[in-house]
N, CA, C and O atoms as a MOPAC input file, in Angstrom:
PM7 MOZYME 1SCF
protein

 N    -99.33600 1    41.07300 1    30.36400 1
 C    -99.91500 1    40.02900 1    30.78100 1
 C    -99.62800 1    39.61800 1    32.29200 1
 O    -98.48000 1    39.60900 1    32.73500 1
 N   -100.62600 1    39.31300 1    32.97700 1
 C   -100.28600 1    38.95200 1    34.32300 1
 C   -101.19100 1    37.55800 1    34.70300 1
 O   -102.39200 1    37.41500 1    34.47000 1
 N   -100.35700 1    36.65000 1    35.30000 1
 C   -100.84400 1    35.35900 1    35.83300 1
 C   -101.38400 1    35.57800 1    37.21200 1
 O   -101.03300 1    36.51100 1    37.93400 1
 N   -102.27400 1    34.64400 1    37.53800 1
 C   -102.69900 1    34.72600 1    38.95400 1
 C   -101.64100 1    34.25500 1    40.00200 1
 O   -100.62000 1    33.63800 1    39.69600 1
 N   -101.97900 1    34.59700 1    41.22200 1
 C   -101.03800 1    34.16300 1    42.39300 1
 C   -100.98300 1    32.62300 1    42.42200 1
 O   -100.01500 1    31.99500 1    42.85000 1
 N   -102.18300 1    32.03200 1    41.89500 1
 C   -102.19100 1    30.56900 1    42.00900 1
 C   -101.11000 1    29.99600 1    41.17800 1
 O   -100.42900 1    29.05700 1    41.59100 1
 N   -100.93300 1    30.54200 1    40.00700 1
 C    -99.92900 1    30.03800 1    39.04600 1
 C    -98.44700 1    30.32900 1    39.67200 1
 O    -97.57500 1    29.47200 1    39.52800 1
 N    -98.20300 1    31.39200 1    40.28100 1
 C    -96.93000 1    31.64500 1    41.10100 1
 C    -96.70100 1    30.69700 1    42.06100 1
 O    -95.57800 1    30.19900 1    42.13400 1
 N    -97.63300 1    30.33900 1    42.86400 1
 C    -97.40800 1    29.37800 1    43.88400 1
 C    -97.23800 1    27.92900 1    43.45400 1
 O    -96.50100 1    27.13800 1    44.04200 1
 N    -98.02100 1    27.62000 1    42.31500 1
 C    -97.83500 1    26.44400 1    41.60200 1
 C    -96.49200 1    26.17500 1    41.03800 1
 O    -95.94500 1    25.07500 1    41.11000 1
 N    -95.98100 1    27.22600 1    40.47200 1
 C    -94.59700 1    27.02600 1    39.74000 1
 C    -93.66400 1    26.91600 1    40.88900 1
 O    -92.83700 1    26.00500 1    40.86300 1
 N    -93.70000 1    27.75300 1    41.91700 1
 C    -92.75800 1    27.53500 1    43.09000 1
 C    -92.92400 1    26.34200 1    43.82500 1
 O    -91.92400 1    25.79200 1    44.28600 1
 N    -94.15100 1    25.82200 1    44.01500 1
 C    -94.42600 1    24.38200 1    44.50200 1
 C    -93.77000 1    23.30500 1    43.78000 1
 O    -93.14200 1    22.44200 1    44.39400 1
 N    -93.87900 1    23.29900 1    42.46500 1
 C    -93.26300 1    22.35500 1    41.62100 1
 C    -91.68800 1    22.44800 1    41.81200 1
 O    -91.04700 1    21.43100 1    42.07600 1
 N    -91.08200 1    23.67400 1    41.67400 1
 C    -89.82100 1    23.79100 1    41.84300 1
 C    -89.22400 1    23.28800 1    43.23300 1
 O    -88.13600 1    22.71300 1    43.26200 1
 N    -89.88200 1    23.49600 1    44.24100 1
 C    -89.49600 1    23.07100 1    45.50800 1
 C    -89.52300 1    21.48900 1    45.56400 1
 O    -88.55400 1    20.91800 1    46.06600 1
 N    -90.57000 1    20.76700 1    45.08100 1
 C    -90.68500 1    19.48700 1    44.95100 1
 C    -89.60100 1    18.78300 1    44.08900 1
 O    -89.21700 1    17.63400 1    44.30500 1
 N    -89.13600 1    19.59800 1    43.07400 1
 C    -88.04100 1    19.08800 1    42.46000 1
 C    -86.83200 1    19.06100 1    43.15800 1
 O    -85.95600 1    18.26700 1    42.81400 1
 N    -86.65700 1    19.89200 1    44.17400 1
 C    -85.34200 1    20.01600 1    44.90900 1
 C    -85.42500 1    18.71700 1    45.88900 1
 O    -84.36900 1    18.31500 1    46.37700 1
 N    -86.51900 1    18.11600 1    46.16300 1
 C    -86.47200 1    17.03400 1    47.06000 1
 C    -86.41200 1    15.76800 1    46.24900 1
 O    -86.62500 1    15.74900 1    45.03700 1
 N    -86.11300 1    14.71600 1    46.97100 1
 C    -85.90100 1    13.41100 1    46.28300 1
 C    -87.35500 1    13.01300 1    45.98700 1
 O    -88.28100 1    13.32800 1    46.73300 1
 N    -87.51500 1    12.25000 1    44.77300 1
 C    -88.78300 1    11.81800 1    44.45200 1
 C    -89.51100 1    10.93500 1    45.26900 1
 O    -90.67100 1    10.65800 1    44.96400 1
 N    -88.95200 1    10.43600 1    46.31500 1
 C    -89.44300 1     9.40200 1    47.15900 1
 C    -90.04700 1    10.14500 1    48.49900 1
 O    -90.71400 1     9.53300 1    49.33300 1
 N    -89.74200 1    11.48100 1    48.59100 1
 C    -90.22600 1    12.29000 1    49.72800 1
 C    -91.66600 1    12.72200 1    49.38100 1
 O    -91.91600 1    13.31500 1    48.33100 1
 N    -92.64000 1    12.39600 1    50.32900 1
 C    -93.97900 1    12.85500 1    50.14900 1
 C    -93.86800 1    14.13400 1    50.97500 1
 O    -93.39000 1    14.12400 1    52.10900 1
 N    -94.29500 1    15.16800 1    50.41300 1
 C    -94.41600 1    16.55600 1    50.93200 1
 C    -95.82700 1    16.72800 1    51.51600 1
 O    -96.79300 1    16.64400 1    50.75700 1
 N    -95.97200 1    16.93700 1    52.66500 1
 C    -97.30900 1    17.16400 1    53.24900 1
 C    -97.81600 1    18.59000 1    52.99600 1
 O    -97.05600 1    19.55700 1    52.94600 1
 N    -99.17600 1    18.66300 1    52.83700 1
 C    -99.78400 1    19.98700 1    52.73400 1
 C    -99.31800 1    21.01200 1    53.63300 1
 O    -99.03700 1    22.15300 1    53.26800 1
 N    -99.22900 1    20.52700 1    54.98000 1
 C    -98.92600 1    21.56700 1    55.99300 1
 C    -97.49600 1    22.01700 1    55.72600 1
 O    -97.22000 1    23.21600 1    55.74200 1
 N    -96.57000 1    21.07100 1    55.47700 1
 C    -95.24100 1    21.44500 1    55.21100 1
 C    -94.96200 1    22.45100 1    54.14900 1
 O    -94.11300 1    23.34000 1    54.21600 1
 N    -95.80700 1    22.19700 1    53.12100 1
 C    -95.73500 1    23.11600 1    51.79400 1
 C    -96.23200 1    24.53500 1    52.19000 1
 O    -95.60000 1    25.56800 1    51.97500 1
 N    -97.47100 1    24.45200 1    52.80900 1
 C    -98.05600 1    25.68800 1    53.29200 1
 C    -97.29100 1    26.62100 1    54.05600 1
 O    -97.24300 1    27.83800 1    53.87400 1
 N    -96.62300 1    25.86800 1    55.03800 1
 C    -95.83100 1    26.50700 1    55.96900 1
 C    -94.64000 1    27.12900 1    55.23800 1
 O    -94.36500 1    28.31400 1    55.42600 1
 N    -93.94000 1    26.37400 1    54.42300 1
 C    -92.82300 1    26.77700 1    53.66700 1
 C    -93.07100 1    28.12100 1    52.87100 1
 O    -92.27300 1    29.05800 1    52.90500 1
 N    -94.21000 1    28.13000 1    52.17700 1
 C    -94.43600 1    29.22200 1    51.26100 1
 C    -95.38100 1    30.42100 1    52.13500 1
 O    -95.68800 1    31.51900 1    51.67100 1
 N    -95.70800 1    29.96600 1    53.35500 1
 C    -96.44500 1    31.08000 1    54.23500 1
 C    -97.77900 1    31.43900 1    53.57100 1
 O    -98.11100 1    32.61400 1    53.41900 1
 N    -98.58200 1    30.34900 1    53.15500 1
 C    -99.93600 1    30.55600 1    52.62300 1
 C   -100.84400 1    29.75500 1    53.13200 1
 O   -100.41900 1    28.79100 1    53.76900 1
 N   -102.14500 1    29.91300 1    53.00900 1
 C   -103.14800 1    28.99500 1    53.59000 1
 C   -103.08900 1    27.71900 1    53.13100 1
 O   -102.82800 1    27.58600 1    51.93500 1
 N   -103.29500 1    26.60300 1    53.88800 1
 C   -103.35600 1    25.28400 1    53.52400 1
 C   -104.47900 1    25.08500 1    52.63400 1
 O   -104.32200 1    24.36700 1    51.64600 1
 N   -105.67100 1    25.67400 1    52.88200 1
 C   -106.80000 1    25.56100 1    52.17200 1
 C   -106.60700 1    25.96700 1    50.57200 1
 O   -106.97100 1    25.27900 1    49.61800 1
 N   -105.99000 1    27.16300 1    50.52200 1
 C   -105.66600 1    27.64800 1    49.28200 1
 C   -104.71200 1    26.93400 1    48.56500 1
 O   -104.80300 1    26.74500 1    47.35200 1
 N   -103.75200 1    26.50800 1    49.29700 1
 C   -102.56600 1    25.66100 1    48.49800 1
 C   -103.24100 1    24.25200 1    48.20900 1
 O   -102.86300 1    23.63100 1    47.21500 1
 N   -104.15200 1    23.75900 1    48.97300 1
 C   -104.78200 1    22.48800 1    48.64600 1
 C   -105.54200 1    22.52200 1    47.21500 1
 O   -105.52400 1    21.56200 1    46.44400 1
 N   -106.15600 1    23.64000 1    46.97600 1
 C   -106.92100 1    23.79800 1    45.66000 1
 C   -105.98100 1    23.90500 1    44.61500 1
 O   -106.31000 1    23.40800 1    43.53800 1
 N   -104.80400 1    24.48700 1    44.71300 1
 C   -103.79200 1    24.41500 1    43.67400 1
 C   -103.14400 1    23.10300 1    43.43000 1
 O   -102.86100 1    22.68300 1    42.30800 1
 N   -102.91900 1    22.45800 1    44.59000 1
 C   -102.39100 1    21.06600 1    44.37800 1
 C   -103.34900 1    20.08000 1    43.71300 1
 O   -102.96600 1    19.19800 1    42.94400 1
 N   -104.62900 1    20.28800 1    44.06200 1
 C   -105.58300 1    19.50800 1    43.37800 1
 C   -105.57100 1    19.83700 1    41.76700 1
 O   -105.75100 1    18.87300 1    41.02200 1
 N   -105.41800 1    20.83100 1    41.31500 1
 C   -105.35100 1    21.35100 1    40.03600 1
 C   -104.15900 1    20.56700 1    39.36000 1
 O   -104.29900 1    20.02500 1    38.26300 1
 N   -102.88600 1    20.53200 1    40.13100 1
 C   -101.75300 1    19.89700 1    39.64300 1
 C   -101.86600 1    18.51300 1    39.57200 1
 O   -101.25700 1    17.90800 1    38.68900 1
 N   -102.65500 1    17.84800 1    40.48800 1
 C   -102.93200 1    16.45600 1    40.47300 1
 C   -103.80100 1    16.13500 1    39.30600 1
 O   -103.49400 1    15.13300 1    38.66200 1
 N   -104.77000 1    16.78300 1    38.95700 1
 C   -105.75000 1    16.67000 1    37.87600 1
 C   -104.89400 1    16.66500 1    36.51400 1
 O   -105.16600 1    15.84500 1    35.63800 1
 N   -103.97400 1    17.49100 1    36.37400 1
 C   -103.12800 1    17.69300 1    35.18600 1
 C   -101.88800 1    16.60600 1    35.12700 1
 O   -101.00300 1    16.65700 1    34.27300 1
 N   -101.96200 1    15.65700 1    36.12800 1
 C   -100.95200 1    14.55000 1    36.21300 1
 C    -99.59000 1    15.20700 1    36.33300 1
 O    -98.63400 1    14.64200 1    35.80200 1
 N    -99.43200 1    16.24000 1    36.92000 1
 C    -98.00600 1    16.73300 1    37.19700 1
 C    -97.50200 1    16.16800 1    38.52200 1
 O    -96.33300 1    15.79500 1    38.62400 1
 N    -98.39000 1    16.09600 1    39.56800 1
 C    -98.15900 1    15.50400 1    40.84700 1
 C    -98.99200 1    14.38400 1    41.15000 1
 O    -99.93600 1    14.15600 1    40.39300 1
 N    -98.77300 1    13.59000 1    42.21900 1
 C    -99.65800 1    12.66400 1    42.67900 1
 C    -99.85600 1    12.82100 1    44.09000 1
 O    -98.95300 1    13.29400 1    44.77900 1
 N   -101.04400 1    12.43900 1    44.62900 1
 C   -101.40900 1    12.67100 1    46.03800 1
 C   -101.37500 1    11.15500 1    46.75500 1
 O   -101.82600 1    10.16000 1    46.18800 1
 N   -100.88000 1    11.13700 1    47.85000 1
 C   -100.93500 1     9.86700 1    48.56000 1
 C   -101.57000 1    10.12300 1    50.08900 1
 O   -100.98400 1    10.77100 1    50.95600 1
 N   -102.78600 1     9.53400 1    50.24300 1
 C   -103.47500 1     9.92700 1    51.42500 1
 C   -102.64700 1     9.16400 1    52.61100 1
 O   -101.67900 1     8.43500 1    52.39200 1
 N   -103.14300 1     9.42900 1    53.80200 1
 C   -102.74500 1     8.82900 1    55.10800 1
 C   -101.69900 1     9.60000 1    55.78300 1
 O   -101.24700 1    10.64600 1    55.31900 1
 N   -101.30800 1     9.05400 1    56.91700 1
 C   -100.40300 1     9.58600 1    57.91600 1
 C    -99.10600 1     9.88100 1    57.07800 1
 O    -98.76400 1    11.06300 1    57.03700 1
 N    -98.47200 1     9.11900 1    56.52000 1
 C    -97.25100 1     9.29700 1    55.86100 1
 C    -97.47300 1     9.81600 1    54.33200 1
 O    -96.56000 1     9.77900 1    53.50700 1
 N    -98.64600 1    10.25300 1    54.06800 1
 C    -99.01700 1    10.72300 1    52.73800 1
 C    -98.46800 1    12.08300 1    52.42400 1
 O    -97.77700 1    12.72800 1    53.21300 1
 N    -98.83600 1    12.50400 1    51.15600 1
 C    -98.50300 1    13.93200 1    50.69600 1
 C    -98.33100 1    13.97400 1    49.27600 1
 O    -99.03000 1    13.17800 1    48.65000 1
 N    -97.57700 1    14.70500 1    48.62800 1
 C    -97.38900 1    14.92000 1    47.38500 1
 C    -96.09700 1    14.64700 1    46.77700 1
 O    -95.07300 1    15.04000 1    47.33600 1
 N    -96.05400 1    14.01200 1    45.68800 1
 C    -94.75700 1    13.76800 1    44.89000 1
 C    -94.87100 1    14.02100 1    43.42800 1
 O    -95.98700 1    13.85300 1    42.93800 1
 N    -93.99000 1    14.36200 1    42.72500 1
 C    -93.95300 1    14.60300 1    41.33500 1
 C    -94.51600 1    13.29300 1    40.62300 1
 O    -94.08800 1    12.18800 1    40.95600 1
 N    -95.39500 1    13.43000 1    39.72800 1
 C    -95.79000 1    12.23400 1    38.82100 1
 C    -94.95100 1    12.08700 1    37.60000 1
 O    -94.59800 1    10.99100 1    37.16600 1
 N    -94.62500 1    13.31200 1    37.02400 1
 C    -93.89700 1    13.29000 1    35.91900 1
 C    -92.35300 1    13.38800 1    36.22800 1
 O    -91.93700 1    13.73300 1    37.33300 1
 N    -91.56800 1    13.07000 1    35.21100 1
 C    -90.11100 1    13.19600 1    35.49600 1
 C    -89.86500 1    14.67100 1    35.68000 1
 O    -90.48600 1    15.46700 1    34.97600 1
 N    -88.98700 1    15.09300 1    36.59200 1
 C    -88.76300 1    16.61400 1    36.81100 1
 C    -88.10900 1    17.11600 1    35.60400 1
 O    -88.28200 1    18.31500 1    35.38700 1
 N    -87.34300 1    16.41200 1    34.71100 1
 C    -86.78200 1    16.94100 1    33.51600 1
 C    -87.74400 1    17.33400 1    32.45600 1
 O    -87.38800 1    18.07700 1    31.54100 1
 N    -89.01200 1    16.84000 1    32.55000 1
 C    -90.06800 1    16.92300 1    31.52900 1
 C    -90.93100 1    18.06800 1    31.80500 1
 O    -91.56700 1    18.54900 1    30.86800 1
 N    -91.03300 1    18.57400 1    32.99900 1
 C    -92.22300 1    19.42600 1    33.27000 1
 C    -91.83100 1    21.00700 1    32.91000 1
 O    -90.90200 1    21.62400 1    33.43000 1
 N    -92.58000 1    21.42800 1    32.09000 1
 C    -92.35500 1    22.93100 1    31.49600 1
 C    -93.13300 1    23.82500 1    32.34700 1
 O    -93.98500 1    23.44500 1    33.15100 1
 N    -92.77300 1    25.10800 1    32.11400 1
 C    -93.35200 1    26.17600 1    32.75800 1
 C    -94.96100 1    26.18800 1    32.11600 1
 O    -95.91500 1    26.51000 1    32.82600 1
 N    -95.09900 1    25.83200 1    30.82200 1
 C    -96.47000 1    25.83100 1    30.20500 1
 C    -97.30400 1    24.69600 1    30.86300 1
 O    -98.51100 1    24.83800 1    31.05700 1
 N    -96.67700 1    23.64700 1    31.17700 1
 C    -97.41400 1    22.55800 1    31.89500 1
 C    -98.17700 1    23.08600 1    32.99500 1
 O    -99.39700 1    22.93100 1    33.05100 1
 N    -97.48700 1    23.73300 1    33.91600 1
 C    -97.96500 1    24.14400 1    35.12400 1
 C    -99.08600 1    25.38300 1    34.96300 1
 O   -100.13000 1    25.46800 1    35.61000 1
 N    -98.65100 1    26.24300 1    34.02500 1
 C    -99.46100 1    27.28500 1    33.70800 1
 C   -100.77800 1    26.76600 1    33.25000 1
 O   -101.73900 1    27.16000 1    33.91000 1
 N   -101.01700 1    25.97500 1    32.27200 1
 C   -102.13400 1    25.37500 1    31.73200 1
 C   -102.93500 1    24.63000 1    32.76800 1
 O   -104.16500 1    24.65200 1    32.72500 1
 N   -102.20900 1    23.90600 1    33.79100 1
 C   -103.00200 1    23.30300 1    34.74400 1
 C   -103.73700 1    24.15200 1    35.62700 1
 O   -104.80200 1    23.77500 1    36.11600 1
 N   -103.14100 1    25.49800 1    35.90900 1
 C   -103.73100 1    26.44100 1    36.70800 1
 C   -104.66200 1    27.43200 1    35.98300 1
 O   -105.76700 1    27.72000 1    36.44200 1
 N   -104.19100 1    27.93400 1    34.86100 1
 C   -105.02000 1    28.87600 1    34.16000 1
 C   -105.93400 1    28.48100 1    33.10800 1
 O   -106.74800 1    29.25200 1    32.60100 1
 N   -105.77800 1    27.20900 1    32.77600 1
 C   -106.41300 1    26.72000 1    31.53600 1
 C   -105.90300 1    26.93800 1    30.24700 1
 O   -104.75200 1    27.35800 1    30.13200 1
 N   -106.59100 1    26.71400 1    29.27100 1
 C   -106.21200 1    26.75800 1    27.89900 1
 C   -106.80200 1    27.79900 1    27.11700 1
 O   -106.50800 1    27.77200 1    25.92200 1
 N   -107.61100 1    28.76500 1    27.52900 1
 C   -108.10200 1    29.86400 1    26.92500 1
 C   -107.41800 1    30.72500 1    26.37900 1
 O   -106.41600 1    31.02000 1    27.03200 1
 N   -107.56200 1    31.32500 1    25.32200 1
 C   -106.90600 1    32.49200 1    24.64800 1
 C   -106.83200 1    33.66900 1    25.69700 1
 O   -107.75400 1    33.91700 1    26.47500 1
 N   -105.66400 1    34.35900 1    25.64300 1
 C   -105.35100 1    35.55100 1    26.40900 1
 C   -106.04900 1    36.76700 1    25.95000 1
 O   -106.22900 1    37.70300 1    26.72900 1
 N   -106.49700 1    36.80600 1    24.59200 1
 C   -107.07000 1    37.81400 1    24.02300 1
 C   -108.20200 1    37.58600 1    23.16400 1
 O   -108.12400 1    36.75400 1    22.26000 1
 N   -109.25600 1    38.26100 1    23.37100 1
 C   -110.45400 1    37.95100 1    22.44900 1
 C   -110.74600 1    39.30800 1    21.74500 1
 O   -110.59200 1    40.39500 1    22.30200 1
 N   -111.19100 1    39.13700 1    20.43700 1
 C   -111.54900 1    40.40300 1    19.64400 1
 C   -112.98500 1    40.61600 1    19.64600 1
 O   -113.74400 1    39.98700 1    18.90800 1
 N   -113.36700 1    41.52500 1    20.49600 1
 C   -114.75800 1    41.83700 1    20.63000 1
 C   -115.41000 1    42.96000 1    19.69700 1
 O   -116.61100 1    43.21500 1    19.60200 1
 N   -114.26100 1    43.62200 1    18.97900 1
 C   -114.65500 1    44.84100 1    18.08300 1
 C   -114.19300 1    44.46400 1    16.79100 1
 O   -113.07500 1    44.82500 1    16.42500 1
 N   -114.93000 1    43.77500 1    16.05900 1
 C   -114.62500 1    43.35500 1    14.66100 1
 C   -115.00500 1    44.26400 1    13.68900 1
 O   -116.13400 1    44.75500 1    13.69100 1
 N   -114.10500 1    44.55400 1    12.79900 1
 C   -114.32500 1    45.49100 1    11.64800 1
 C   -114.44900 1    44.66600 1    10.36100 1
 O   -113.54100 1    43.96600 1     9.91500 1
 N   -115.67300 1    44.81800 1     9.80100 1
 C   -115.96800 1    44.04700 1     8.44500 1
 C   -115.68200 1    42.53300 1     8.58400 1
 O   -115.24400 1    41.87300 1     7.64100 1
 N   -115.97500 1    41.96700 1     9.91700 1
 C   -115.82800 1    40.61600 1    10.03000 1
 C   -114.40300 1    40.07700 1    10.32700 1
 O   -114.30100 1    38.89000 1    10.63600 1
 N   -113.36700 1    40.80500 1    10.26300 1
 C   -112.05800 1    40.46000 1    10.47400 1
 C   -111.44000 1    41.26000 1    11.50700 1
 O   -111.52900 1    42.48800 1    11.50000 1
 N   -110.83000 1    40.62300 1    12.38100 1
 C   -110.00500 1    41.46100 1    13.53100 1
 C   -108.51500 1    41.12000 1    13.31200 1
 O   -107.93100 1    40.12200 1    13.73500 1
 N   -107.98200 1    42.17600 1    12.54100 1
 C   -106.46200 1    42.06300 1    12.34600 1
 C   -105.62500 1    42.04000 1    13.64200 1
 O   -104.55800 1    41.42900 1    13.70200 1
 N   -106.20900 1    42.80600 1    14.79500 1
 C   -105.56800 1    42.83300 1    15.87900 1
 C   -105.35400 1    41.63900 1    16.65100 1
 O   -104.34700 1    41.35100 1    17.29700 1
 N   -106.57000 1    40.87800 1    16.49100 1
 C   -106.56100 1    39.41600 1    16.99300 1
 C   -105.42800 1    38.59200 1    16.38900 1
 O   -104.72400 1    37.91600 1    17.13900 1
 N   -105.21300 1    38.61300 1    15.07200 1
 C   -104.07400 1    37.93000 1    14.42100 1
 C   -102.82000 1    38.08000 1    15.11400 1
 O   -102.20100 1    37.09500 1    15.51500 1
 N   -102.37700 1    39.36200 1    15.28900 1
 C   -101.10600 1    39.76500 1    15.96900 1
 C   -101.08400 1    39.18300 1    17.31300 1
 O   -100.06800 1    38.59800 1    17.68900 1
 N   -102.04400 1    39.28200 1    18.02300 1
 C   -102.20900 1    38.88000 1    19.44600 1
 C   -102.06000 1    37.38000 1    19.58100 1
 O   -101.41100 1    36.89000 1    20.50600 1
 N   -102.62400 1    36.69900 1    18.71500 1
 C   -102.58200 1    35.22500 1    18.53900 1
 C   -101.06500 1    34.84800 1    18.24400 1
 O   -100.51700 1    33.93200 1    18.85700 1
 N   -100.48000 1    35.52600 1    17.37100 1
 C    -99.09100 1    35.08100 1    16.90700 1
 C    -98.15700 1    35.37600 1    18.13200 1
 O    -97.25500 1    34.58000 1    18.39300 1
 N    -98.35600 1    36.52700 1    18.90700 1
 C    -97.54800 1    36.78100 1    20.14200 1
 C    -97.87000 1    35.75100 1    21.14000 1
 O    -96.95600 1    35.30200 1    21.83100 1
 N    -99.02600 1    35.34600 1    21.28100 1
 C    -99.38200 1    34.16600 1    22.30500 1
 C    -98.72500 1    32.92400 1    21.99000 1
 O    -98.27200 1    32.18900 1    22.86700 1
 N    -98.66000 1    32.65900 1    20.68500 1
 C    -98.26600 1    31.35500 1    20.12300 1
 C    -96.60000 1    31.36600 1    20.32100 1
 O    -96.01600 1    30.33400 1    20.65300 1
 N    -95.96600 1    32.48700 1    20.11200 1
 C    -94.48300 1    32.52200 1    20.49100 1
 C    -94.08000 1    32.31400 1    21.92700 1
 O    -93.13200 1    31.61800 1    22.28900 1
 N    -94.98300 1    33.05900 1    22.79000 1
 C    -94.73900 1    32.87600 1    24.23900 1
 C    -95.13000 1    31.36600 1    24.59200 1
 O    -94.39700 1    30.67200 1    25.29600 1
 N    -96.22300 1    30.94800 1    24.10500 1
 C    -96.40300 1    29.57700 1    24.53300 1
 C    -95.48100 1    28.58700 1    24.16900 1
 O    -95.21400 1    27.66700 1    24.94100 1
 N    -94.90800 1    28.70800 1    22.92500 1
 C    -93.84400 1    27.74900 1    22.56500 1
 C    -92.67000 1    27.89900 1    23.40100 1
 O    -92.00900 1    26.91000 1    23.72100 1
 N    -92.32400 1    29.23100 1    23.82700 1
 C    -91.07100 1    29.49700 1    24.64200 1
 C    -91.40600 1    28.80400 1    26.08700 1
 O    -90.57500 1    28.08600 1    26.64500 1
 N    -92.52000 1    29.04300 1    26.56800 1
 C    -92.82900 1    28.38000 1    27.94000 1
 C    -93.01500 1    26.86200 1    27.91400 1
 O    -92.91200 1    26.19800 1    28.94600 1
 N    -93.27900 1    26.34200 1    26.77100 1
 C    -93.38300 1    24.92100 1    26.53500 1
 C    -92.00700 1    24.24500 1    26.58400 1
 O    -91.79800 1    23.17600 1    27.15900 1
 N    -91.07400 1    24.97600 1    25.91700 1
 C    -89.70100 1    24.52400 1    25.94200 1
 C    -88.75200 1    24.61000 1    26.96600 1
 O    -87.71900 1    23.96100 1    27.12500 1
 N    -89.38500 1    25.75000 1    27.82500 1
 C    -88.56600 1    26.03500 1    29.00500 1
 C    -88.82000 1    25.05100 1    30.20800 1
 O    -89.95600 1    25.01400 1    30.67900 1
 N    -87.92500 1    24.32900 1    30.68300 1
 C    -88.28600 1    23.33100 1    31.71500 1
 C    -87.82400 1    23.95300 1    33.14500 1
 O    -86.74500 1    24.51100 1    33.34300 1
 N    -88.72900 1    23.77100 1    33.98500 1
 C    -88.60300 1    24.33300 1    35.40200 1
 C    -87.31300 1    23.76900 1    36.24000 1
 O    -86.74300 1    24.40400 1    37.12700 1
 N    -86.99300 1    22.57400 1    35.83100 1
 C    -85.81800 1    21.83500 1    36.33000 1
 C    -84.51800 1    22.52700 1    35.86700 1
 O    -83.57500 1    22.77400 1    36.61900 1
 N    -84.56700 1    22.80400 1    34.59200 1
 C    -83.17500 1    23.54800 1    34.17800 1
 C    -82.86600 1    24.94700 1    34.83400 1
 O    -81.75600 1    25.43500 1    35.04800 1
 N    -84.11600 1    25.47800 1    35.10300 1
 C    -83.97200 1    26.95100 1    35.75000 1
 C    -83.48500 1    26.80600 1    37.17400 1
 O    -82.65000 1    27.56600 1    37.66400 1
 N    -84.03400 1    25.81500 1    37.80300 1
 C    -83.83700 1    25.83700 1    39.26500 1
 C    -82.35500 1    25.13100 1    39.35900 1
 O    -81.59900 1    25.41200 1    40.28900 1
 N    -82.02200 1    24.26800 1    38.41300 1
 C    -80.58500 1    23.59600 1    38.45700 1
 C    -79.66200 1    24.76100 1    38.08400 1
 O    -78.64300 1    24.81900 1    38.77100 1
 N    -79.77300 1    25.51000 1    37.33300 1
 C    -78.91700 1    26.58600 1    36.80900 1
 C    -78.69100 1    27.61000 1    37.98400 1
 O    -77.58600 1    28.08700 1    38.24300 1
 N    -79.88200 1    27.90800 1    38.68700 1
 C    -79.87500 1    28.81900 1    39.80900 1
 C    -78.96900 1    28.28200 1    40.84000 1
 O    -78.13100 1    29.04300 1    41.32400 1
 N    -79.04800 1    26.94200 1    41.26800 1
 C    -78.29800 1    26.39700 1    42.26800 1
 C    -76.90700 1    26.42300 1    41.93200 1
 O    -76.13800 1    26.67600 1    42.85900 1
 N    -76.39800 1    26.19900 1    40.72800 1
 C    -74.99400 1    26.22400 1    40.57800 1
 C    -74.50800 1    27.54500 1    40.37500 1
 O    -73.29000 1    27.71700 1    40.33600 1
 N    -75.29200 1    28.50200 1    40.24000 1
 C    -74.83500 1    29.94200 1    40.07400 1
 C    -74.52100 1    30.55800 1    41.64300 1
 O    -73.78500 1    31.52500 1    41.83600 1
 N    -75.10600 1    29.93000 1    42.53900 1
 C    -75.06400 1    30.43700 1    43.80700 1
 C    -73.73400 1    30.24200 1    44.64400 1
 O    -73.65600 1    30.68400 1    45.79100 1

């Protein structure tokens, strides 16, 4: 399975925001420069994170982006769903006798992975990473 680059950037952006104090508004240009990506592309990603209520946007000269949810609450799945949506990863187009037994296995695997990513908090991972360095 492969996620888009947008999901990669979104996960890293959320992790970066968690490393900064909640009162810091991080500007689009600052974030784009840090990740060395186009501000236009990053803006689209940030818009999706705002729509998912994970971050909030503050307009103006001192504006920028800050976390909306508590950093301890944001899971990998929250960010993935914000970017990738909620559609199934596998669709059974080749049904035999009206039943796709392969679909059943793929759905079970997806449910296990989704549960794991829902329980895995980004903050825990970056916190553990900082203490191991």
